[in-house]
N, C-alpha and C positions, 0 to 999 in steps of 0.2 A: 125595798122600793128604790128605783133609780131617782137620782136628783139632778137638777139642772141649776147651774150657776148663772144668774142674770146680773149683768153689769149695766147700770143705768147711765145715761149721758152725763149725769153729774158725778159719776164715780161711785155712787152707792152700790153695794152688792147685796143680793138676796139669793138665798138657796130655796128652791121650790121643788117639792116632791112631784114626780110624774105619776099619773094614774090613767087608766083607760076608762074610768067611771066619771063622766062629766058632772054628775050630780054632787060630787065631793068638792068641787072647786069654786062654787058660788058664781058671782057675776064678774069678778076680775080674774081672768085666766088667759093663758097662752096655749094655743093648740099647735101640736107638732105631729107630723106623720113620721112614724118610725117603722120601717119595714112594711109600709102600707097600712099600719094600724094607728088610728088616731090616739094620741096621748094628750093629756091636759095637765097643766101646771098652774096651781093657784098662785097668784101674785098679789103684791100689795096694792094700795089704793092709788099709786102713781100711774097716771095715764100713759106716760111715755116709756113704759117698761120695755117695749120691744120696737119702738120707732122713734125717730127724731122728728121734731117739728121746727119749722122756722117760717118767718114771714118774709115773703118775697118783696122785691122793690115795687111790685104792682099792688102791694097791700094784701094779697091773698095768702092764706095759710097753706103751707106745703108739708107733706108727710113723706119721710124716707124710711121705708121698711128695711130692716137689716135681716139677712138670713141667719137663723140661729140653728146650731147643730147641738143636739143633746150629747153630753159627754157621758159615756157609759162607765160605770164603775166596774173594774176588774176585781173579782173576789179571789182570795187565795188562802191557803193554809200551809204552814211550815211543819214538816214532819221529821222527827229525829228518832223514832222508834216505831214498832208495829202499830198500825192504825187501820180502822175500818170506817167507811163512810158511804153514804148514798149520794149519787150524782143529783144535782139540783135540777128542778123542772126547767125545760127549755135548753138544757146543755147537751151538746152532741160531740164536743171535742174538749179535752182537758190538755193543759200545757204542763209538762213536767220539767222543772229546772233543777239540775243536780250538781251545779258548779262544773260540769264537764260539757254538757250539750243540752240544749232545749229540745224536747221531743213533744210531738203533738199526737194524742191518742184518741181514736174514735171511741165514743161511749154512747150509752143511751140514758135518757132522763130516768131517774129513779133506780138505776142500776146499783147494786151493792158491790163495793170494791174494797179489797184489802190491800194494804201495803206492808211489805216485809223487807228486812235487810238481812242478807246472808254473807258470810265470809267468802270472798273469791280466793284469796290466799291468806291463810290464817295469820293474823297480826299485821297484815299489810294493807289490804283494802276490801271494801264491801261492794257487793252488788245489791241492787234493789230489784224487787219484783212487785208488779201490780197485778192483782188477780181479780177476774170477774167471778164473784162468789157463786153465781148461779151455774156457770158452765166450766169453771176451772181454766178458762183461757188466761194465759199469763204473758206479760210483756216484761222483758228484763232490761236493766241498765246498770252502769257502773258509776260509783261515786268517786270523789277524790280520796286520796290516801287517808285511811282510818277515819273517815267522816261519814257517819250515818245521818245524812241530811238530804231532803228534797223539798221543793216548794211546788204545790199543785195549784194552778190558777185556772179560772174559767170566766167566760164572758161571752156575750153575743159576738164580739169581734173575734175572739179565739175560735168560736164555732166555724168561722169562715176559712180558717187556716187548713191547708192541705195536711193530711195526717201521715205519720210515720209508721203507725201500728194500729191495730183494730182489736178492741176487746168485745166487739159485738158478734163476731163470727167464730 
């Protein structure tokens, strides 16, 4: 579940989990629109969690709302040997970091993917390959010298990135 860091005017910090189910947040909540979908974050009992208040010279109380942007967590896994996984729900692009170049690959939610390392030149360097297990579509890349390593990352922000390769076709 995504989390939102709230910093109050007095410097106190609170971590609130985001949900699309309003019934889970009670009476004290913060509502955010993320991609057109309402999300709710349960917050503590402090009234000024998302706004500043002050008394004007005219004796009236004023509220200044601050725009809040949810920080999305980027999830990742580091791989050093053969590996198999299923793409998380809602993910359409994965980022591959191999210490040479970042690559963005189009995928489908729930897709079964395998990662393998093979020698490019025996004893010198490896190539990696990512395979769509259902269709045997393969994307290749090269690692640094004698290094079987890659990091696969995914998030809603990565989904927006233009892709270098496609495992769906």
